[in-house]
N, C-alpha and C positions, 0 to 999 in steps of 0.2 A: 661277671659283667664288667665291661670296660668303663672306666670312669673318665670323665672329661672335665677340663678346667672351664671356668665361666668365660664366655667370649667377651672380648673387649668391644667398644663402640664401633671401631672400623670393621671389626670382624662381623658384628651384627649387621652392618650395612651391606657387607659382602653376602652374608647368608640370606638376606632378604631377596637378593637377586638370584640366588642359587636355583630355585625351582625352575626358572626359565631356561637357565643354562643346562640344568640336569635333564630337562625335557628334550633339548637338542641332543644331549649325550645319549638319552634313552633311544631316540630314533636311530642314531648311528649304531648302537648296540644291536637293535632289532634287525638290522640289515646284515649283520655278520652271522650267516647261518652256521658257520663252523665253530663259532666261539660264543658260548652262552654264559661264560664266567663273568662275575661282577667284581668291580674294584671295591672291596669291602671298606677300604679307607674312606672312599667318598660317602658310602652309606653311614659310616660311623661319624663322619665329620658334620653331618647335618642333624641337629636336634629334631626329634620327631614332632615337636609342637609347631615347627615351622612349615610342615607339609600338610596337605589336605587329605592324604590317604597313605596307606602303607607303601613306602618307597620301593621295597623289594617287589611288590606286586606291580607297581607302576613300570619298573624297568623290564619286567618279564612280560608285560601286556602285549607288546608287539610280536613276541614269539608265539602267542596263542593263535589258534585257528580263527579265520574270519567268521563273524557271526552269520549263520545261514540256517535255513530250514526248508525242507521240501515244499511245504504248503504255501509259504508267504514269499512274494517278491517284494523285497524291501526297497522303499523309495527314500525320499529326502527327509531329513529331520524337520519336524514342525513345532517342536517345543522342548524346553529344557527346564527341569525343576531342581529340587534339592539333591536328590540322588538318582532320579530317573530321567529318561530321555524318551520323547515320543516321536515315532516315525510314521509316515504315511506308507501303507503296504497294500498290496493287492492279494486278496485271498483266492488262490487258484481253485480251491475246492468249491467255495461259495460263489466265485465269479463276482466279487464286489470289493470296493475299496474300504479299508478299515484303518483304525489307528492302533499301532502296536507300541506298547510302553515297555521299556527294558531298563536295567540298571546302566548307569554310565559306566564306561570301562574302568574308571579309576576306583569303583566300589566293588568290583567283582570279587576281590579277595577279602572283603569285609563281611564276615558272617552275620554281624548284627544288621548291616544294611540289607543283606540278602533276605534275612527273616522278615524285616520290616517291609521290604518290597513284596514278598510273597503274601504277607498278611494283608497288604493293601488289595491285591488282586482277589484274594478269597472274600474279604469283607465287602468290597465293592460288588462282587458277583452276587452276594446275598440280598442286596438292596434292589428290589424290583419296583422301580418307579420311573415315570417318564422324565423326571428331572435328574436322574442318575444315569450316566452312560452305561448301557448293558455290557457286561463282560461276556465274550463269546468263547474264549479259549485261553488256557494257561499251559505253559510248557517251558522248555529250555532249548536254546540254540545248540548247534553242534559243539560250541565251545563251553557248554554248560551254563551260560548266562541265562538267568530266568527272564521270562517275559509273559505278558498277557495281552490279548487283543480285545478291543472294545469298539463301540460305534464311533465313526469319524464324524466329528462335528466341526463344520467349517464356518467361520464367522469371526467375531471379535470378542475379546474378553471384556467384562464390565469395566475393568481398569482402563482399557484402551478407549472405550466409549466415554468414560468420565474425563480422561485426559484430553480428548478431542472436543469436548463440550465447550462451546463458546460462552463467554460471560453473559449472563442475562438470558440464556436460551430458554425458550418456553417448551421444554420437553419433559416436564415433571411427570405428566401422565404416563408417557412411555417408560420412563425409568422406574416409576412406582409399579408398573405392570411387571417389569423384570424382577423387582424386589419381591412382589407377591409370589411369583413362581419359585423364587429361591426359598422364601419362608415356607411355602407349601412342601417343598422337597425336604427341608430340614424337619418339618413337622412329621412327615412320614418316617424319616430316619430316627427321630426321637421316639416314635411309637414302636420302633424296633430296638430301642435302648442303645442306639448307636449315636455317638457324639463325634462331630467332624474334627473339632479342635484347631482347625487352621482355615476357617472361613474368611475369605477376603475377596475383593474384586478380581484379583489375578486368577482366582480359581473358579470364576463364574464365566461360562461361555454363552454368548448369545449368537445363535446360528443365523444363517442368511435368511431363513424363513421364519424367524421369530422364536424358534425353540430355545429354551433356557436350560442349561445343564450345569449342575454343581460337580466340579472336577476335583481331582487330586485328593483322594481319601487315604493318602499315605500315613497321616497321623491320626486317622479315625480310630475310635475305640468303642468296643461293645461293653457297656457297663455291666459288671458282675459276671462276665463270661469270657473265657479264653477261646482263641481260634486254633484249630489244628492245621498245621502246615507241613509240607514235605520239605525236608532239608537234604534228603538223599537224592543226588542227581540221577542215580540209576532207576529210580522209581517214578520218574516224570517223563512223559512222552513229549515230543515236539509238536504234536498236532491235536492233543486232547487235554482235558482237564486233569490235574494231578489227583492221585488217590491219597486221602488223608493217611498220615503215617505216624508222625511224631508230634506230641503236644508241646507247644512252645509257650512259656509263661507270658502273661500280658506284658506289653511293652512298657517299660518305665517311662515316666513323664520327663524324659530328657532326650534330646536328639543327639545323634553322633556328632562329634566335633568335626567329622569329615564334611558335614553339610556346609555349603558355601555361606560365608558370613556376610550376607547383604540384607538390608532392611526389607527388601521386597520379596525375599524368599523365606522359607521356614527358618526360624531362629535356631542358631546353634547354641550349645552350652547346656546350661542347667534348666532351660525352660523349653516348652513346646508351643509354637505358635509364631505370630508376627506382631511386632510392636505396632500399636495403633489399632489393632483388632483384638488383642488379648484382654480378657477380663483380669482384674487386679490379682485374684487368687491364682489364676493361671500363670501370670507373670512372676509371682512370688514362689512358684514351684510347689504349691500346696496340693499335693497329689490327691489327698483324701477329699478335697473340696471341689475337685473338678468334676462337673456333671453337665447336664443339658443346658444349664444356665450360662455356661461359657459361650456356647453357640448363640444364645439369646443376646449376650453382650456384643458379639461380633456382628449380629444382625443390626443392632443399634448403631454400631460404628459405621456400617455400610449405609444405613439410612441417613445418618448425619452427613456423610459425604455427598449423598444425593441432594440433600436439602441445602448444604452450604458450599459445596464445591471444593472442599478441602478435607484433610484427614483430621482425626481427633487431636493429635499432638503436633505441634510445631517445635522442633528441637534442632540444635546444631549438630548433634551426633546421635548415632543409634543408641549409644549407652544412655544418653539423656532420655531418649524416648522410652527405653526399657525402665529406667528409674521412675519416670512419670507413670508408666503403666503399673508398676508395683505399688506406688502410693495411691493410685486411683485419682491422680490429679487432673480433674476434668473441669476446673474452674473456667478456663479459657473457652472450652467447647460449650459449656452450659451458657456462658455469656453470649456466644454466637447464636445459640438457639433462641435466647431471649430476643434477639434482634430480628428473628424470622417471624414476622407478624402474620403471614399467610399460613394456610394449612395447619391450623392449630391441632387438629386431630393427629396428624403425623408427628408434630413436635412433641405432643404429650406421649405418644407411643415411643418415640426416640428416647425421651427422658426415662421412661420406665425401664427400657432395655439397658440403659447405661448406668443404672443404679450401682453404686459402689458395693453395697451390701447385696450379696447374691439372693438373700431371702426377700429383698424388695423387688427383684426382677420377676417377670412372668416365669412360670415353672418350666415351660418348654416353648418350642417355636409354633405350636398350634395357635396359641393366643395371638402371636404376631401375625400369622397368616390370616386369622379371622378378622382382626382389626384392620389390616390392609385391604382385605376384600370389601369390608363395609365402607372404607374411605373411597375406594374406586367407584362403588355403586353410587355413593353420594355425589362424587365428582361428575359422573355421567348424567345424573339427574339435573345438576346445576347447568351443565353444558346444554342439555336439551331445552331447558327453560329459557336460557339465554338466546338460543337459536330461534325459538318461537317469538320471543320479544323482538328480535332483529327482523324476522320475516314480516311480522305485523307492522312494523314501522316503515318498511319499504314498499308495502303494497299501495298502489295508486289506482284509483278508480277512473278509467277513461271516460271522457264525456260522451254522451250519447250522440251517435251519428245516424242512427236508424230509428224510425218510429213505426213500430209494428202494432197494428190495431188488433191486439190479441189478448186483451185483459180477461176475457171469459176463460181462455185456456189456462192462464196463470192462476185465476181464482180456483179453477177445478183442481189444478195440481196442489195448491196449498190446502184446499179443503180435504183432498185425499190424504195428505200428510197428517192433517189433524185427526182424520178418522183412523188412520193407521196408528197414530200415537195413542188414541183412546183404546184401541184393541191391545196395544202393548201394555198399557196400564192394567187392563183387566187380566191379561195373561200373567203379568208379574205379580199382581195381587193374589191370584190363585196359587201361584208358585210360592209366594211368601206364606200363605196360609198352611200349605203342606209342610213348609220348612220349619214352622213353629214347632210342629210335632217332632221333627227330626233333629234339628240343631239351630241354635241361635245365630250362628255365623251366616247361614243361608238366608235367614230373615233379614239380616243387615244388608246383604247384597241386594235383595229384592227391594228394600226400602230406598236404597240409592238409585236403583233403576226407575222406581216410581217417581222420585224427585226429579230425575233427569227428564223423563217424558212429560211431567207436569210443566217443567220449565219450557220445554219445546212447545207444548200447547199454548201456554201463556204468550210466548213470543209470537207464534204464528197468528193467534187471535189478534194481537196488537197490530201486526203487520197488515192483516186482512182489513181490520176496521179503519186503519189510517190511510189505506191506499185504494179503497173502493172508489168507483167513479163519482159517487155523490160527494166525496171529499176532495178529489183532485180534478174532477171534470170528466166528461164522457170521452175526451180525446186522450185520456191517459193510456199509455202503451205498456205491454209486458216488460219491455226493457226498462222503463221508468220505475215500475214496481220492483224489479229485481235490483236495480241500482239503489233504490231507497232501502231495500232489505239489507244490502251489504253495509250501507251507512249506519243503519240501526244496530247491526250485529257487532261492528268494531268495538272492542273493549267490553262488551256486554257479558261474555262468559269466560273471562280470563281464568277464573278459578274452577270452571266446569268444562274441562277440555273435551269430554265426550259429547256434550251438547254442542259445543262450537264445531267440533269435527263433523258431526252429522249434518248440521245446517250448512256448513261451507261446502260439503260434498254435493248437497242438493243444489246449491247455487252454482257450483261448477258445472253441473249437468245442464242447468238452465242456460248458462252462457255458451256452453258447447253447441246447443241446438239453436241458439240465436245467431250462430256464426261468429262468435268471438273467442277463438281458441286461446289467445294470449291471456285474456281475463279468466277464462275457464282454467288454464294451467295454474294461475296464481291461487285461485280458490282451492283447487285440489291439493296443492302443495301445503297451503295453510291447514287444510283439513287433515292431511297426513301428519303434519307436525304435532297437531293437537291430539289425534287419536293415539299416537305412539307413546304419549306420556299419561294417557288416561288410565285410571285404576278402577276396576280390574282390567287388565290388558286383554283386548279382544283381537286376536291375530287375524281371524277371518274378515273382520271389518276393515282392518288395515290393508289386507290383500285386495279386497274389493276396490278400495280407494286407489291403490297403486295401479290396478288394471285400468281404471277410468282415466287416470293421468296418462298412462301409456297410450290409450286410445286417442286422446287429444294430440299428443306428440306425433303419433302416426298420421293423423289427418292433416297436420300442418305441413308435413312432407319434407322438411330439411334433412340433410344427411345425418347431422348430429342427433336430431330428434329420433330418427329411425333406430340409431344405435342405442339410445337411452330407452326407447320403447321396447326394444328387444331384451335389454337387460332386465327391465322391470317385469316383463311378462314371463321371462324365463324363471325369475324368482317366484312369481305368483304360481306358475304351474308346479314347480318343485315343492313348495310348501303346501299348496292345496292337495296335491297327490299324497303327501306325507300325512296330512291331517284327516283327510276325508276318504282316501282310497282312490284307486285307479278308475273306477267306474262311476263315481259320483257325478251328478249333473254339473257341479261347479268345476270339477276337474276336466270334463269334456269341454266345457265352455272355455277354460283356460287354454286347452290344447288348440282350439279353434282360433282364439284371439292371438296366440303366439304365431300360428301359421300365417295370419294376415300380414304380420310384420316381416316375416321371412320372405313373403312374396315381394314386398317393397324393396328388400335388400337383394332380390334375385337369387335367393337360396331356395330354388324351386323344389329340388328333390326332398330336402328336409321338410319343407312346408307340406308337400303331398303326403309324406309319411305320417305326419301329425294328423292330417285330415282323415286318412284311411284308418289310422289306429283308433281315432275317436269314433268313426262309423262302426268299426268292429266292436268297440266297447258297448255302443248303443244296441247293436244287434244281439250281443250276448247277455244283455241285462234282462232281468225278469219281466220288466214292463217297458219295452222299447218305445211304446207310444207316448210315454211321459217325457221323452227327450225330443229336442228339435233337430231335424236332419237338414232342412233346406239351407241354412246358412253354411253348413259344412259342405254340402254339395255345390253350392255356388262358388265357394272358394276353391274347391277341387277343380271346377270347370275353369276358373281363372288360370290355374296352373297349366291345364291342357291347352288353353288358348295361347299362353305365352310360350309354350313349347312347340306350337304349330300343329297341335292335334285338334283341328277345328271341328271335325265331324263329331268327335267325342264331346268337345266342349259345348257345341250347339245342342246336342241331345240332353246334356245335363241342365243347361240353362232353361230349356223348355220344360223340363221336368219340375224345376223349382217354380217357374211362372205359373204352371197349372196346378201346383200342389195346394189343396185346401188349407193345410195347416201352416203354409208359409205366411209370414207377417208382411205387412205393407213394405217395410224396409227391405226385407229379403227379396220380394218380388221386384222392387225397384232396382236393387243391386243387380239382379240377373238380367233385367231388361236393358239397362244401360251398358253392361258389358257385352251382351249379345249384339246390341246395336253397333257398338264400336268394331266388333269382330267382323260383322257382315259388311261394314264400311270398308274395312281392309280387304275383304274378299270381292269388293266392287258389286255387291248385291245391294244396290242403293235403295230400291223400293222397300225391301224387307228391313234394311237398316233404319230408314226413316220411320217405319211403322213402330218399331220398338223404342227408338229414341223419343218419338212424339208421345208415346204412352208414358214413358218415364218423366218427360217434361210436365205433362198434365198432372201426373200424380204428385210430383214435387211442388208444383205451383199450388195445388190444393192443400197439400199437407204441411209444407214449410213456409209458403208465402211467395209472392211474385218476385221479390228481390233477394231472396236467400241465396247464399253462394252456391248451394247445390242446384237450385232452379236455373241460375245464370249459366252454370257449367253445362247443363243439358241443352240450353239454347245455343251455346257455342259449338257443341258437337253436332247439332242438326245443321248449323250454318256450313260447317266444313263438308258435310255430305252433299248439301245442295250445290255448293260451289264446284265440287269435284264432278258431280253429275250434270253440271251446266244448266241447272234449273234457276235461271237468273231472275225471273219474275217472282217466284216464291222466295228466293234468297233476299231480294230487296225488301219484300214485305216483312220478312222475319227480322232482318237487320235493323229496320226502322224501330221496331219494338224493342229489340235487344239493346241497341245503342242508347235508347231513352232510359232503360232500366239500369244499365251499367253506369251511365253518367251520374245517376243519383247515388251510387255506391262507391265509385272509384274516382281517382284523380283524372283530369282531362286527357293525359297522355299515358295512362296505365296500359300495360301490355295487352289485356283483353280488348280495350277500346281501340288500340292501334291495329290489332288484328281484324276487328270488325270493320274499321274504315277501309283497310286494304281490300277486304272482300267486297265491300260496297262499290269501291272504284272498279274492281274487276267485273262486277255484275253490270255496271253502267256501260263499260266498254263492250261486254258481250252482247248487250242489247242494242249496240250502235249509237249510244248516246254519248258521242265522243266529247263534245264541248262540255257537257255537264261532268263527265269523268275527269277531264283535264282540270277544270276549275276545282273539283272536289279534291284532287291530288294535291294541288297547290295549297289549298286551305289546310289539308292534313300536314304537309311539310311545314307550313308556317306555325301550326298549332304545336307540333312536337318540338320544333326548334325553340319556340318561346318557353315551353315548359321544361324541356330536358336538354336543349342545346342542339345545334345543327349537325353535330358529329355523332349524335346518339344513333344506335343501330336501327331504331325504328324510323328515324328521319332519313338515314341513308337508304333503307329499304324502300321508303316512299319515293325518294329521288330516282332510284333505279327503276321503280315501276313506271314513273312518269317518262323517263328516258326511253324505256322499252316501248311505251305507248307511242311516243313521238316518232321513233325509228320505224315502227310498223306502218305509220301513216305515210 
């Protein structure tokens, strides 16, 4: 062995620069194809501890064949670790993009690094969990460098997310969700007796679609068991997994000195892990003490970083950090936790994980995962409760503009609710009696339901007794009773969300049919917020409320409302189908309701397929007469009408109108749509016949000034105008304008349209002076209310100008 004298200080300075110079020299040597000899004096001149790998292997590296494999098309490097490098590759066989991990070139000649790398591939492949990237293949390149392929996860590391986190950011929920996934993955690994030993934010990947993967199992160890790995290159294929051949003893708890010496990578020297995330016994190199609790400590360190935005140790150098880790000096970190006054459950969990004594920590990661899951569930409950309180404080009851003399109908509705509640009580009591013999838990549930229905009865009785005509006078309206009910309900059932949810849904339905979609929407949303936190959770009740909310949004008719209505009804159909089956009555109703929204969005083919599928389900059911077909048929006719298939549409509309089982609502829907289609076909007499029948039905059913009644009057006016029946038109417009004026602003769109038609009728009847005066009055009215440049004012001016020009 050649001996060397101790380098002087200038020589040491020079030698520190040697690796860079020698790298350049290595590149020059690799280009000399005819000369592979080395200057041994250069090799001997550099002490081995100044280099990161075997120098002879480094100089020979460029002479080795380029890494290649028939199966994988190797792309760019996407990550660099202690001894490995990860490339994006395309798998020609599987036709997919993967991640390929291989040894860095400078470790190819290091047998310990090779064994450690192959152990990582084998051990990672044995962990079958969504939180561990699956290993698909292991092999060697043509130059015999080992590699393995695994799932390609594109996204950010938790380290990058934490680094980009702004001070005071309110993202704790998302970060704790990532932490929970990591804890669940480690819990699985621990159940397989596998310890990661280098858990840190840099080794946690959060994908673009929220998937969380624990990466880099290069230092992982299976407790009490060795892994069999192949070290003979000839026995490993380049396209398939290696065959076990040689047993390699368990890896000692010390990393190769060739590992880069940086604090954010795996620590080199006598310890395994990363300062700031290593347990004290791990930092001291106590091999026999290293078990699952070192990972628990690392979880605590990560949780601390999530809570406080900094790492466990603040030190001037890596050596200081290692020393603090060995001593378990957590005084500063624990002081920081004391300052964190929120989320006490997480703080307590963090303290348990960071216990200096391993015996005081949780035994494995399953405890951490369970505690985190409980915290998240608690956090979600608090958020829901806060949202309900916020919604309740924002609700404003709009002052009554309508006075409907309909108290008898409201009394009937409330009485029916009381009767239904009584029936529910009887049913739940019988159910409770049977449950006594089966199990006490069922009895408790029944008793809660009884209490709920009792409270509903008491509330309804109080509302009925306080709002009867003898109390408020005989001029009391349905609207006044409903408004008073809302006022009485506010704050009454805060602790009984199911009671509040049921009552608000009924109120929402009342406001919907009173022609108040905005107030109906408020009540439905408050009902939904209450029912979603009610215990026990009744998903079918929640789905019914969502469907009613979607109905209000659809009837209001704004573009954004249609989109939200479609989203809600798509969810209702999907969940109802999953809970009750494809042919259940509620599933068929959900198909029909979604189809009506698709018609509004002009998605006609999709709507028609839903209606036809629902009709097929009815025909195939054991008792088809129990299902309602008319509504589905009317909607299918709407699709044919909009597509221009008028003969087919007319036939279906008439079938619905004449069907004995069709409801009043379904008959009205068919008549109004058929009337409009006949109008478009210029079959005016037939159009007016069906539109007038719809108007009379709506007037009797909804009232003289309900929005649906007024809409039918406007449709008749347009037919009379186009068919030039001016005497009938003037008579209808007189009544229509009087009704509209009591419901709408003076220059509202429907009123302006009616005034324009009235002027046109006067002109058609030769009453020119009266027509001119009426147009001037209309222009003055619109200009005063909405400005002389408004489109309705301009239209009236054009109408007057055209009239004068014709004269």
